[in-house]
C-alpha positions in Angstrom: 0.1 -0.1 -0.1 2.7 2.4 1.2 4.2 1.9 -2.7 1.0 2.6 -4.5 0.8 5.9 -2.4 4.7 6.9 -3.3 4.0 6.3 -6.5 0.7 8.6 -6.4 2.4 11.3 -5.0 5.1 11.0 -7.8 2.6 10.9 -10.9 0.4 13.8 -9.7 3.3 16.1 -8.5 3.4 18.6 -11.5 6.9 18.9 -11.2 7.4 15.4 -12.6 5.4 15.8 -15.6 7.9 16.6 -17.9 8.9 12.8 -18.3 6.6 10.2 -19.0 6.3 6.9 -20.8 3.2 4.7 -21.7 2.9 1.6 -23.5 -0.3 0.7 -25.3 -2.1 -2.6 -24.4 -4.8 -4.2 -26.4 -7.5 -5.2 -23.8 -9.1 -7.5 -26.5 -6.3 -9.9 -27.4 -3.7 -8.7 -24.6 -1.1 -7.7 -26.9 1.7 -5.2 -26.6 1.3 -2.2 -28.6 2.9 1.5 -29.4 5.4 2.5 -26.8 5.3 6.3 -26.2 8.1 8.5 -24.5 7.4 11.7 -25.9 4.7 13.7 -27.8 7.1 15.7 -30.0 6.1 14.4 -33.3 2.3 14.3 -32.3 -0.1 17.0 -33.8 -2.2 19.0 -31.2 -5.1 16.7 -31.6 -2.9 13.6 -31.3 -1.2 15.1 -28.1 -4.6 16.1 -26.5 -6.0 12.5 -27.7 -3.2 10.9 -25.9 -3.3 13.0 -22.6 -7.0 12.1 -22.4 -6.2 8.6 -22.6 -3.8 8.9 -19.9 -6.0 10.9 -17.6 -9.0 9.2 -18.1 -6.8 6.1 -17.1 -5.9 7.7 -14.0 -9.4 8.8 -13.1 -10.4 5.3 -13.6 -7.7 4.0 -11.4 -7.9 6.3 -8.8 -11.7 5.9 -8.4 -11.8 2.2 -8.9 -14.3 2.6 -11.5 -13.5 -0.8 -13.1 -13.3 -2.6 -9.5 -15.9 -4.4 -8.5 -18.0 -2.9 -5.9 -16.8 0.7 -6.4 -18.2 1.7 -9.6 -21.2 3.5 -7.7 -18.8 4.6 -4.9 -17.2 7.5 -6.4 -18.0 11.0 -7.7 -16.5 11.0 -11.2 -17.2 14.5 -12.4 -14.9 16.3 -14.4 -14.5 19.8 -16.4 -13.2 20.2 -19.8 -12.8 23.7 -20.6 -12.9 24.7 -24.6 -12.3 20.9 -25.0 -13.2 21.1 -28.7 -11.3 24.6 -29.7 -7.8 22.9 -31.2 -9.5 19.1 -31.8 -10.7 18.0 -35.3 -14.1 16.3 -35.1 -12.8 12.7 -34.8 -10.9 13.6 -31.9 -13.6 15.5 -30.1 -15.8 12.6 -30.6 -13.1 10.3 -29.3 -13.1 12.7 -26.0 -16.6 12.3 -25.4 -17.0 8.5 -26.1 -14.3 7.7 -23.9 -15.8 9.9 -21.1 -19.0 7.9 -21.8 -17.2 4.5 -21.5 -15.6 5.5 -17.9 -19.1 6.6 -16.9 -18.1 10.0 -16.4 -20.0 13.0 -15.4 -18.7 15.7 -17.7 -19.1 19.6 -17.5 -18.3 20.7 -21.2 -17.5 24.7 -21.4 -17.6 25.5 -25.1 -18.6 28.1 -27.4 -22.3 27.9 -29.0 -20.6 26.8 -32.3 -19.0 23.7 -30.8 -21.9 22.6 -28.8 -22.8 20.0 -31.2 -20.0 17.7 -30.6 -21.4 17.6 -26.7 -25.3 17.4 -27.5 -25.5 13.5 -27.7 -23.7 13.2 -24.6 -25.4 15.8 -22.6 -28.5 16.2 -20.3 -28.8 19.8 -19.7 -27.4 23.0 -21.3 -26.4 26.3 -19.3 -26.3 29.1 -21.7 -24.7 32.4 -20.4 -25.9 35.4 -22.0 -23.8 38.9 -21.6 -26.1 42.0 -21.4 -24.5 45.3 -22.0 -21.1 43.9 -21.6 -21.7 43.7 -17.6 -24.4 41.7 -16.8 -24.8 38.3 -17.1 -28.1 35.7 -17.5 -27.8 32.2 -17.0 -30.4 29.8 -18.9 -30.8 26.5 -17.3 -32.2 24.0 -19.6 -33.4 20.8 -20.6 -32.1 19.1 -23.7 -35.6 19.7 -25.1 -35.6 23.1 -24.1 -32.3 24.0 -25.5 -33.2 22.2 -28.6 -36.5 24.9 -28.6 -34.1 27.8 -28.1 -31.2 27.0 -30.0 -31.6 29.1 -33.0 -32.7 32.2 -30.6 -29.2 31.4 -28.9 -27.2 31.2 -32.1 -28.9 34.5 -32.9 -27.7 36.3 -29.4 -24.2 35.3 -30.3 -23.8 36.2 -33.7 -25.4 39.7 -32.5 -22.8 39.6 -29.7 -19.8 39.1 -32.3 
């Protein structure tokens, strides 16, 4: 148990984040896959996808998501701010599918023009309208309400630009 705690402290200390290595394994046939020791040759989207996979695995391990009896005893809530701004649609879809596989509760902060990526995975929308450049109005909507008002929100966003 002490070795796990020592390891956890080491990998969660940001001063150690410059060095890493990871090896992929296939869960289907238990074969060893690609070995990664840096991301220098990766595109921005590939780096993001790799980062999401590592963070997702860490969350799964930390909260025992796949351990028998622990699946419902942990809060698995994450916030992803502007998750889709630098990702292509395929990588964005990967992120949302990955979070769904881990049964994560996810708060996605994204501009209105990228929300379509998250729509199949979310249950509610909280839309913020800024009035007079100083007052904010928050709309808390079910998906049904959001779809009814979606066009008017798009128009509001276009007027503000």
